[in-house]
N, C-alpha and C positions, 0 to 999 in steps of 0.2 A: 578816528586813529591815525596819526600821521605815519609817513613811511619811516621816519627815524625813531619813532617810538618803539619800545619792546611791546611784544604780543601780550596782550592781556587775557587771562582766562579767569573764570569765577569759580571758586571752590567754596563749599560750605566752612565757615569759620568754626562751627560748633563741633565738639567731638562725636564720634559715632556712638549711636544710642541703641541699647539692646531693648527690644519690645517684648516683654515677657507676656505670656498667655496668648499669644496670636499664633494662628496657622501660618504656613508659608505664604498661602495666597493673601491673607489678611495683611500680614507684615509688608510684602511687597505692594500692595494697594495703598496701605497707609503711608508708605514711603513715598508713593506717586503724589499723594496729596501734600506731604510736607516738602517734597522737593529735595529729599535728603539721600545721601550715600550712606550705605553701611556695609559691613562685612557679613555675608550670609553664613549663618553658623553650620549650614549642611555641606557647603562647598568650600567655605574660607575665601571665596573671591569678593572683590569689591564690587557691588552692584548698587544701582540706584536708577534715578530718571533725570531727564534733562532739567536743569534748574531754570526758572521762569526769569528772563533778563529783559531789560529795555531793549527796544527794537533796534536792530542793527549791530548788537554787540554779540560776542561769541559765548557759546555755552559749551558743555561737554557731555557726550552721550554716555549711556551705561557702558558702552564697550571702551570708553576712554578717547576716542577720537573728536577732534574739534569738530563743531557743527555750527552753521550760522542759524541763529534764532529768526525766524521769519516775521517776527513782530506779532505773533497770534496773542490774543488777550488770553489771560488765565483761564477764563470760562470755555474758551475754545481749545486750550491745551488739555483741559481736564480729561475728556473721553479718550483722547489720544493716548495720554499717559497711563490711564486706568487700563485701557486695553492691552497696552504693552505689559503692564505689571501682571496681569492675568495670564498672558501668554508665557511669561516667564516663570510664573508660578508653576504652570504645568509641567515645565521641564524639572522642576524640583520635586513635585509630589503629584503622583498620578491621581485623578480624580476616583472617588468611591462611588459604589452603587448609591449609597444614601444621597450623595451630592447630585447624581444624576436624576434620582427620582424627584429631588427638590427642584431641579431646573426644569424638569418636564411637568411638574405639578401632579404626579401620581404617586401612589404607594410603592414601596420598595418590592413588595411582591409583584406588582403589575409590571415594573421595570425588569425584574428578573425573569418572568415569563417571556416578555417580548425579545429580550436578549438571548434566551434560550430556545428561541425560534417557535415558541408557542403561540403563533400569531392568531390562531383561530379563537382565542379566548377573549379577544379585545377587539375594539372597533378600529377601523382603518385610521381613523383620525388620532386615536391614542397611539397606535402603533407608529404611525409618522411622527407624533410629537416626541416620543421617546427616542426613536432613532435620530432625529434632528438634534435633540439635546446631546446624544452621545457622540454625534459628530463634532458639535461645538466644543465640547469639553474635551474631545480625543480620548474618550472613555474606551478602555479595553477591559474585558473580563478577565478576572485573575483565576485561571484554571487550576492552578495549584491550590488556592484557597478553597475553591468549590470541590476539589477532589477530597480534600481533608475533611471538610464538613460533610460530605455525602459518603466518605469512604469508598469512592470509586474514582477511577481516573478517566472513565469514558474512552479507554484506548484498549484496542485489541492488538496482540503481537502476533506476527507471522513468523514462523520458525522453518527454515528450510536446511536440509542437511548440507554440510560443506561439500560433500562428494558431488551433488548436483550441480549443474551449469548455473551461473549466475542468473538470478531470477529475470533480469532484464533480456537475457539472451534464451530464456527458456519459455518456449510458447505455451506450455502447459501451465506453468506457475502463473504466467501473466494473465491467461484467460480465467484461471481460479480467482486471482485478485480482482479482476473486473467484476465478477459476481459477488465477491465479499464487500467490495467497496459500494456497490449499488444497494446491499442490504444494509450496511452500516450507516452510511451518510444520512438517510432520513430519521434515524434513531439518535443522532448526535454523537455517533462513535467515531474515533479517529483510528488510523492504522499505523502500526509501527513494525518496521522490518527489522527483525533481530538477527544480525549476521553473526553467525557462530564463528569465533575464532579456531576453536578445536572441540573435540568432544571429551577433553580430560574431565572425568567426573569431579575432580577438585574444584574446578572453575565453572564447569557447564551450568549448573543450576542457578548461580548468581547471574549468569548472563541472560537467563531466560525470566527468572522471578526475581527483579530488582525493586518491586513496588510500583512499577509505572504502568502495569497492565492489569485488566480485569479478567482476561481470558487469553487462550492461546489456540491458533490454527497452526497444526503441525502438518507440513507438506510431505508426503511419501517418506515417512522414516523407513530406513532400511533394515533388513533382517540382522539381528545381532546388535543393532545400534544402542548406545546407552540411553538415547532418548525414550525407549521403550520402558525404562525404569521411572517414567515421569511421575506416576501417582505416589511414588515412595518419596519423592523430595518436593513436589510442587503440589500447592493446595488450591491453585485456581483453575477453573474449568478448562476442558481442553477438547477439541475436536480434530480428527485426523482426515485429511483428504489425499486421495492418490494411492491408498493402502487399505486393504482389508486385513485386519489384524485378527488373531485369535481372541474370541470373546473373553477368555480368562484374563486377558491383560486389562480389561476394564474401560476401554476407549469407546467413544462414539465415532464410527468411520463412515464417510461419505465417499463414494467412489463410482465409476463405471462398472457395469456388469461385464467384466473382462471375460469371465469364463462362458457365460451365455453368448456373448457376441462373437467370440473366437469361434465357437461351435457353428454359429451361422455363417461366419466367413468361409470356414472350412467346407461346410456343406454346400456353399455356392459353387466352389470349385469343383467338388465332386459331381454336383448337378450338371456342370459343363462338360463332364466326361473325364476329368483328370483322375488319375490314380497314382501316379508318381509325383508326390507333393513334397518339396523340401520345406524345411523350418529354421529360420534364423531367430535363435533364442535371445531374450532380452538379458540384462544383467543378473548374475547369479544371486546378488543380495537385494533384489527387488521382488517384493511379493507378487505384483501384477505379472512379472515375467513368468514366475512358476505357475500361476493360475492359467495363463494364455497357452502355455506349452502343454499343461494337463489337459485343457479343453481340446487342443489339436490331436493329442495322442488318443484321447476317448473317442472322438468323433471318428477318426480313421478306423479305430477298432470296431466301432459299431457298424461300419459299413463294410467290414471284412477285409479291410486293407492292411496288410503287413507292413510296418514302418521300418525300413532298414535302418540300422545305427548311423551310418554315414549321411542319411537324410536330415539329420538334426546337427547344426553347427552353432556353436557359440558366436554371438555377433555384438550384442548390446543395444543400447537405444540411441545409437549415433550414426551418422552416415559412414564414417570410417569403419566402424565395426560392421556394418551391412555389406560394405564394399569387400572386406576381406573374407567374410563368410561366403558371400556370392562367389568369389573367386574358386573356393573349394568346391561349392555345390555345382558350378558350371563345368567342372572336370569329370563328373560322374557319368559313367556309361553303363547301360543305356542312359541318355540324358533325361534329367527331370523334365517335366512338362509344366510345372507350376512351382513358385517359391512363395511362402508366407513370411513376411517380415513381422516381428513382434510390435513394431510401431512404424510411423511413417518416416521418420528420420532414417532408420535403417533401411526401409523400403527404397528411399531415394540412392542409398548407397548401392543397393542392389541393381538399380536401373544403371547406375554409372558404370558398374562391372559388365553389365550386358553390352552396353555401348562400347566399352573398350574391347571386348572380346568379339565383337560382330555379332552378338546374339540378338535377333529381333524379337522386340516385345511389341504385342503378344503372339506374333506368329510363330516363334520358336519356343517360347516359354512365357507363361502369364506371371505377372508379379502383383502383390497385394499387400496393403499395409494396415495401420491400425491407428486411429485418433482423427484423421481428417484435419491435419494442420493446413494453414493457408497455402503452403508451398504444394501440397498434394494436387490440387487443381492445375497447378502451373507446370508440373513436371512433364517430361517428355518420354512416354505419353502420359496424358493425365491418370492419376492414380486411383484405382479401385481400392477402397478403404472402409473402415467402419468410422462413422461420425459419433463421437462421444459428446454429450452435452455438458462440456467442461464448465461453461459459465453457470449453468443450473447447479452444478456441484458446488460451486463457490457461494451461490446464494444460499443453499440448503445448510452448508457448513456455517455460515454466518448466522443464519436464522436459529439453528441448534444451539449455538454457542450463546448468543443473546437470551434465548429461552433459559439456559442454565443460569446465566448471571442474573436475570431478573427474578427468577423463581426459587433459586437455591436448589433446584431439583436436578441431580445429576442424570445424564442420559447414557445409556449403554446399548451396544448392539451395532447394526449396519444399515445404512440406506444406500441401495443401489440403483443408478440410473441406467436404463437400457438405451443404446444408441441405435443407429440405423445404418444398414448397408448402402453404401454410396457406389454405384456402378458406373465406372468410367472405362477408358479405352485400353487399360493396361492388362485386362483380363478377357479371355476368349477361349472358345473350345480347343483342345489340345491339337496338335498337327497330326494329320493321318499317317499312320505308320506306312512306311515304304515296304513293298514285298517284291 
């Protein structure tokens, strides 16, 4: 072609042809054999393959850009064109399980088992053949179709009260989730975090039961919460963690043995010689806070110690609340010799208040907490506390929920996990009285 001649391009002269009765893959592959452009009925775009031209002339690619024909013979072009057509077809129509099974040379049932991670049912060679075919075809299981067929979504919902801290900043919730995920993953279940916008009964239940979950794990529902009416509105199984609810509500609850372990913690301080022991109460709307306060009061009474009303101060389950409560307790005279916080976050606030007021821990006052969060060991001084098996609580909650889903048998009642007393440097015998 000379410099002065107009650029020549080759375009098919025949009109576009519609190929009835062909799949998307067959249609594009057949186009490759014919070298024809056509309008794809699914996208409306002009698609096709490079037309075979004499060596040194120009052709046009499927994208419409000029390209140089390298002079390959038709027989050499054919596999290149065919592979391109197959790849293009995958963008138009995702492969089916039947196509995957045919590609791997196995039955549909075998392919389904392997893709469902039931690898032990088949030989390693068969497993690899199916997985390799899936990679070649770009196959992805259609979870929605599977859910419709099995009437299960294989998804568990986690519901956390809006008043609790965001779960990513809540050590208790994240530790529970670790246990839940460990139990769910080998059983092929996924986890869905259900973020409640509000607790308006008009919208609450649709947020929870929208058809996408097989069961619910509810984390520490509060006293008086609309969530406690769950079984009046929702018919998928539910397990509660972090709260021990009245049996009449019909829930299966998994929690730490708050009452038993708070008694043990209080007795430890009494054994050290303390009698003037203050208490930072948790949130009024938390079931566990009431159980821990009751255990403290009962234990003091059993040992014949009269608790003065001003020894008990509302603080909450956070460091700010613990700090404010400690400011009041440290003003009492004669001074308290020990302070129990309802959880470790509140205990960290108590330690801060002591440091601010120049009160030495444990020389002047002992401080103890509950839960053994990671920061407890790093506190100054390291915090004596109760270690609760939060991870195990998550494991049991997920196990109990899967049992209900698989068997259809509802569970009721309570499963409590006892913790252990972790003795560190924040507690010691009380200071000797000066005479």
